[in-house]
C-alpha positions in Angstrom: -10.1 -8.0 -23.4 -12.7 -5.1 -23.9 -12.2 -2.8 -20.6 -16.3 -2.0 -21.4 -16.9 -5.6 -20.7 -15.3 -5.8 -17.5 -17.4 -6.1 -14.2 -18.4 -2.8 -12.3 -15.6 -2.4 -9.9 -12.9 -3.8 -12.0 -13.6 -1.4 -14.8 -14.2 1.4 -11.8 -10.9 0.1 -10.1 -8.6 0.6 -13.9 -9.9 3.6 -15.2 -9.6 5.4 -11.9 -6.3 4.0 -11.2 -5.3 5.1 -14.5 -6.1 8.8 -13.5 -4.7 8.4 -10.0 -1.1 7.7 -11.5 -1.3 9.9 -14.5 -1.8 12.7 -11.8 0.6 11.3 -9.1 3.0 11.0 -12.3 2.8 14.3 -12.9 3.8 15.7 -9.5 5.6 13.4 -7.2 8.4 12.6 -9.3 9.7 16.2 -9.3 9.3 16.1 -5.1 13.1 16.1 -4.6 13.5 18.8 -7.2 10.9 21.0 -5.2 12.0 20.7 -1.4 15.7 21.4 -3.0 14.9 24.6 -4.7 12.4 25.5 -1.8 15.2 24.3 1.2 17.9 22.5 0.2 19.5 18.9 -0.9 19.8 17.5 3.2 16.2 18.6 3.9 14.6 17.5 0.7 16.2 14.2 1.3 15.1 13.8 5.1 11.7 14.3 3.7 11.5 11.8 1.1 13.5 9.3 3.5 10.4 10.0 5.8 7.7 9.2 3.2 9.3 6.1 2.1 8.5 5.4 6.0 5.3 6.6 6.0 4.2 4.8 2.8 5.3 1.6 3.8 3.7 1.8 7.8 0.4 3.2 6.0 0.0 0.2 3.4 0.6 -2.0 5.9 -2.3 -0.8 8.6 -4.3 -0.2 5.1 -3.7 -4.0 4.5 -5.0 -5.0 8.2 -7.9 -2.5 7.7 -8.7 -3.6 4.2 -9.6 -7.4 5.8 -11.1 -6.3 8.9 -13.4 -4.0 7.6 -15.9 -3.4 4.3 -13.2 -2.7 1.3 -15.6 -0.1 -0.1 -16.4 2.0 3.6 -11.9 2.6 3.8 -11.8 3.9 -0.1 -14.8 6.2 0.8 -12.7 7.9 3.5 -9.3 7.9 2.1 -10.6 9.0 -1.1 -12.2 11.8 0.1 -9.3 12.7 2.6 -6.1 12.3 0.5 -7.6 15.0 -2.2 -8.3 17.7 0.6 -4.9 17.3 1.7 -3.2 18.1 -1.8 -6.0 20.9 -2.0 -4.4 22.3 1.4 -1.0 21.5 -0.6 -2.0 23.6 -3.4 -3.1 26.6 -1.7 0.1 26.8 0.4 2.0 27.2 -3.3 0.1 30.8 -3.7 1.7 32.9 -1.4 5.1 34.5 -2.2 6.4 33.1 0.9 5.5 29.6 0.7 5.0 28.0 4.3 7.5 25.2 3.1 7.0 23.4 7.0 3.2 23.2 6.7 3.6 22.0 2.9 5.7 19.3 4.2 3.7 17.6 7.0 0.3 18.0 4.3 2.7 16.0 2.0 3.5 13.5 4.5 -0.3 13.0 5.3 -1.2 13.1 1.9 1.0 10.0 1.6 -0.4 8.7 4.5 -3.9 9.2 3.5 -3.4 7.9 -0.4 -1.5 4.3 0.5 -3.9 3.8 3.4 -6.6 2.8 0.6 -4.0 1.2 -1.8 -4.5 -2.1 -0.4 -8.2 -2.3 -0.7 -7.9 -0.8 -4.0 -5.5 -4.0 -5.2 -8.0 -6.5 -3.4 -11.3 -5.4 -5.7 -9.1 -6.9 -8.4 -9.5 -10.8 -6.4 -12.7 -9.6 -5.2 -14.2 -9.1 -8.4 -12.3 -11.5 -10.9 -11.9 -15.5 -11.4 -8.8 -17.5 -11.8 -9.9 -17.7 -15.6 -10.2 -14.4 -16.4 -7.1 -12.4 -14.0 -4.4 -12.6 -16.5 -6.5 -11.4 -19.0 -7.1 -8.3 -16.4 -3.4 -7.8 -15.6 -2.5 -7.5 -19.0 -4.6 -5.3 -19.2 -3.9 -3.2 -16.2 0.0 -3.5 -16.9 -1.0 -1.9 -20.4 -2.8 1.3 -18.6 -0.3 1.6 -16.0 2.5 2.1 -18.4 0.4 4.6 -20.4 -1.0 6.3 -17.3 3.1 7.2 -16.0 4.1 8.0 -19.5 1.5 10.6 -19.8 2.0 12.1 -16.5 5.3 12.1 -16.7 4.6 13.8 -20.2 2.2 16.5 -18.0 4.7 17.3 -15.3 7.7 18.1 -17.7 5.3 20.8 -19.5 3.8 22.1 -16.2 6.2 21.7 -13.3 8.7 25.0 -14.2 6.3 27.4 -14.9 2.5 26.1 -13.7 3.3 24.6 -10.4 0.1 25.7 -8.8 -2.0 24.6 -12.1 -0.2 21.4 -11.7 -1.1 20.7 -8.3 -4.8 22.4 -8.7 -4.9 19.6 -11.7 -4.1 16.5 -9.5 -6.5 18.0 -6.5 -9.4 18.0 -9.5 -8.7 14.5 -10.7 -8.5 13.2 -7.5 -11.6 14.7 -6.3 -13.4 13.6 -9.2 -12.0 10.1 -8.4 -13.4 9.9 -4.7 -16.9 11.0 -6.2 -16.7 7.9 -9.0 -16.0 5.6 -5.6 -19.1 6.9 -4.1 -21.6 6.1 -7.5 -20.1 3.2 -8.9 -18.1 1.4 -6.4 -20.1 -1.8 -5.4 -19.5 -4.0 -2.0 -18.4 -7.0 -3.5 -15.9 -8.1 -0.7 -16.0 -12.2 -0.9 -15.2 -12.5 3.2 -13.9 -10.2 6.1 -11.1 -11.6 8.8 -12.7 -12.0 12.0 -10.8 -9.8 15.1 -8.6 -12.6 17.0 -7.2 -10.2 19.2 -8.8 -7.3 21.4 -5.8 -5.4 21.4 -5.4 -3.4 17.6 -1.9 -3.9 17.3 -1.3 -7.5 18.4 -4.4 -8.4 16.1 -2.5 -6.3 13.4 0.6 -8.3 13.7 -1.4 -11.2 13.7 -3.1 -10.8 10.4 0.4 -10.6 8.9 1.6 -13.5 10.6 -0.5 -15.8 8.0 1.6 -14.6 5.1 5.4 -14.5 6.9 3.9 -18.2 7.5 3.4 -18.8 4.0 6.6 -20.7 2.7 5.3 -19.9 -1.0 4.0 -16.5 -0.8 7.1 -15.4 0.8 9.3 -16.4 -2.1 7.5 -14.8 -4.1 8.1 -11.5 -2.8 11.6 -11.8 -2.1 12.1 -13.3 -6.1 10.2 -10.3 -7.5 12.3 -7.8 -5.0 15.7 -9.7 -6.5 14.1 -9.8 -10.1 13.0 -6.1 -9.7 16.3 -4.7 -8.6 17.5 -5.0 -12.3 14.4 -2.6 -13.5 15.0 -0.3 -10.4 18.9 -0.1 -11.1 18.5 1.4 -14.5 17.5 4.6 -12.5 20.3 4.5 -10.2 23.5 2.8 -11.2 22.6 2.1 -15.3 21.8 5.8 -15.6 24.9 7.3 -13.7 27.2 4.8 -15.5 25.8 5.9 -18.7 26.6 9.3 -17.8 30.1 8.7 -17.4 31.0 6.5 -19.6 29.0 6.6 -22.4 30.9 7.9 -25.8 28.4 10.9 -27.4 26.9 10.0 -30.8 25.7 12.4 -33.5 22.4 10.7 -35.2 21.5 13.4 -37.8 22.7 16.2 -36.4 21.1 15.3 -32.9 23.8 14.7 -29.8 23.4 11.4 -27.4 25.1 11.6 -24.5 24.7 9.3 -21.3 21.7 10.7 -20.0 19.9 11.2 -23.5 20.9 7.5 -23.7 19.4 7.1 -20.5 16.0 8.7 -21.5 15.8 6.9 -24.7 16.0 3.6 -22.9 13.0 4.9 -20.8 11.1 6.0 -24.1 11.9 2.5 -25.7 10.6 0.6 -22.7 7.3 2.8 -22.6 6.4 2.6 -26.5 7.2 -1.1 -26.6 5.0 -1.7 -24.0 1.8 0.6 -25.1 2.0 -1.2 -28.1 2.9 -4.5 -28.1 1.7 -5.8 -24.6 -1.5 -7.4 -26.2 -0.2 -8.4 -29.5 2.5 -10.6 -27.2 -0.8 -11.8 -25.2 -2.1 -13.3 -28.2 0.9 -14.8 -29.4 1.7 -16.7 -26.5 -1.8 -17.7 -25.3 -1.5 -21.2 -26.7 1.9 -21.9 -24.3 1.1 -22.4 -20.4 2.1 -19.7 -18.0 4.7 -21.6 -16.8 6.6 -21.3 -19.7 5.5 -18.1 -20.4 7.0 -16.8 -17.0 10.2 -18.7 -17.5 10.8 -17.2 -21.4 9.5 -13.9 -20.3 12.2 -14.4 -17.1 15.3 -15.4 -18.8 15.2 -12.9 -21.7 14.6 -9.9 -19.1 17.8 -11.1 -16.8 19.5 -11.5 -20.1 18.8 -7.9 -21.3 19.1 -5.9 -18.1 22.0 -7.7 -16.8 23.7 -7.0 -19.8 22.6 -3.2 -20.4 24.7 -2.8 -17.0 28.0 -2.7 -18.9 27.0 -2.1 -22.5 28.2 0.9 -23.9 27.4 0.9 -27.9 24.1 2.9 -29.1 22.9 -0.3 -30.9 23.6 -2.6 -28.8 22.0 -0.8 -26.0 18.7 -0.4 -27.8 18.6 -4.1 -28.6 19.3 -5.4 -24.8 16.4 -2.8 -24.4 14.1 -4.6 -26.4 15.3 -7.7 -25.3 14.8 -6.8 -21.4 11.3 -5.4 -21.9 9.8 -8.3 -24.0 11.2 -10.2 -21.4 9.0 -8.0 -18.9 5.7 -8.4 -21.5 6.1 -11.9 -20.8 6.7 -12.6 -17.4 4.8 -9.4 -15.8 1.0 -10.3 -16.1 1.7 -14.3 -15.6 3.4 -13.4 -12.5 0.9 -11.1 -11.2 -1.8 -13.6 -12.0 -0.2 -16.8 -10.4 0.8 -14.2 -7.1 -2.8 -13.7 -6.9 -3.7 -17.2 -7.0 -1.8 -17.7 -3.8 -4.0 -15.1 -1.8 -6.3 -16.7 0.7 -9.6 -14.9 0.1 -10.2 -13.2 3.9 -6.6 -11.8 3.4 -6.1 -10.3 0.5 -5.2 -6.6 2.1 -3.0 -7.8 4.3 -0.5 -10.4 1.5 -1.0 -7.3 -1.2 0.4 -4.8 1.6 2.9 -7.6 2.8 4.0 -8.1 -1.3 4.5 -4.4 -1.3 8.1 -5.4 0.7 9.4 -6.4 -3.0 9.2 -2.9 -4.1 10.7 -1.5 -1.1 13.7 -4.2 -1.1 14.2 -3.6 -4.8 14.9 0.0 -4.1 17.5 -0.6 -1.3 19.2 -3.4 -3.5 19.3 -0.9 -6.4 20.9 1.7 -3.6 23.3 -0.6 -2.9 24.0 -1.5 -6.2 25.1 2.0 -7.0 27.4 1.9 -4.0 29.1 -1.0 -5.0 29.6 0.4 -8.6 31.9 2.7 -7.2 34.1 -0.1 -6.5 33.1 -2.7 -9.2 34.2 -2.1 -13.2 30.7 -2.2 -15.6 31.4 -6.0 -16.7 31.9 -6.8 -13.0 28.6 -5.1 -12.1 26.9 -7.1 -14.9 27.7 -10.1 -12.9 26.7 -8.8 -9.7 23.0 -8.1 -11.3 23.3 -11.6 -13.6 23.5 -13.3 -9.9 20.5 -11.0 -8.4 18.4 -11.7 -11.5 18.7 -15.2 -11.5 18.8 -15.8 -7.9 15.5 -14.0 -7.8 14.4 -16.2 -10.9 14.9 -19.6 -9.4 13.3 -18.2 -5.9 10.6 -17.2 -7.5 9.8 -20.2 -9.7 10.5 -22.8 -6.8 7.8 -20.7 -4.9 5.3 -20.7 -8.2 5.4 -24.6 -8.8 7.8 -26.6 -6.8 6.5 -25.6 -3.4 2.8 -25.9 -4.9 3.7 -29.2 -5.9 5.1 -30.4 -2.8 2.0 -29.2 -0.7 -0.3 -31.0 -2.9 1.3 -34.5 -2.2 2.6 -33.6 1.3 
């Protein structure tokens, strides 16, 4: 699908999200290092833990606001406020004695304002698309997301150490540019607005999420994806640590590859495969049903990541990385499409905010796996990861297809 042939709002959403992710991923992954260098590890850890909580809370509030009010107006406000906080953060870096406490507070305010508009931004795809073209749109978004993250990481790697002010200035300019783009090109295509059911805003917010919590099918999709995504999150937690400790250094064309470089190679392999083969895989499988593509993709993904957890041979790891990424290429666009089709028109913001629990839960499970890995052998961890993944596959598949059929014939 050509991005320029899409409806204007989707086109705007994909292009602005590409630049926003690229800019964010050039800075945000380095925040732990930044606060550690400026203060200490404990301070950095506290700020990052608070930022996760702030991100979650703002997403929940943003989901409620995205359903209660015009998404266009919400995005106007958040897209204007967020870069202003970035500008203040940039100015905090100029003095020789940096006001780190002020920087930290503004950083948390930026996280809050940026995530406040995220559910509305995600809901734009559903507002401006149809069930027929959503798979193609989510395939394109999947490709753009991976490309933007890779470019952001490269930009951050080049500028963070010696050109921090320039890096934050670039991020500020890009986010202000996104704000201007919203004001000029964003159209009001919101299908419906949820009516207020209680005069108390806090109670009304809780009631707005009650429907999502009572939706057994959607809850199963969130829970299932949380288990499945744990495998991918464990790559940067348990697997990276395990490779550093147990991978035997090899030399290829006089280039030494130890555990940390092996982990980096797996990340590069994943990125290159996604960028190069997303649309080829989509074309090769377009004759198959979503149900088959999803199941095949999840099984390949599960096999790949389960075995990567304990594998130590360079070529075996490369092969398993290919299998896992192939599975990801197959299942990810299909799952995003099927999940989107389950969301009611007047509660898209709330449902999408609720679905973010998958990512937070997967992060917690992957961190728990890192602790568990201190007591279990690598092959035992492979079994543990396999159990988590295939439990997630069962829950996800059951939620999408079995529960749906049961409701239709109830």
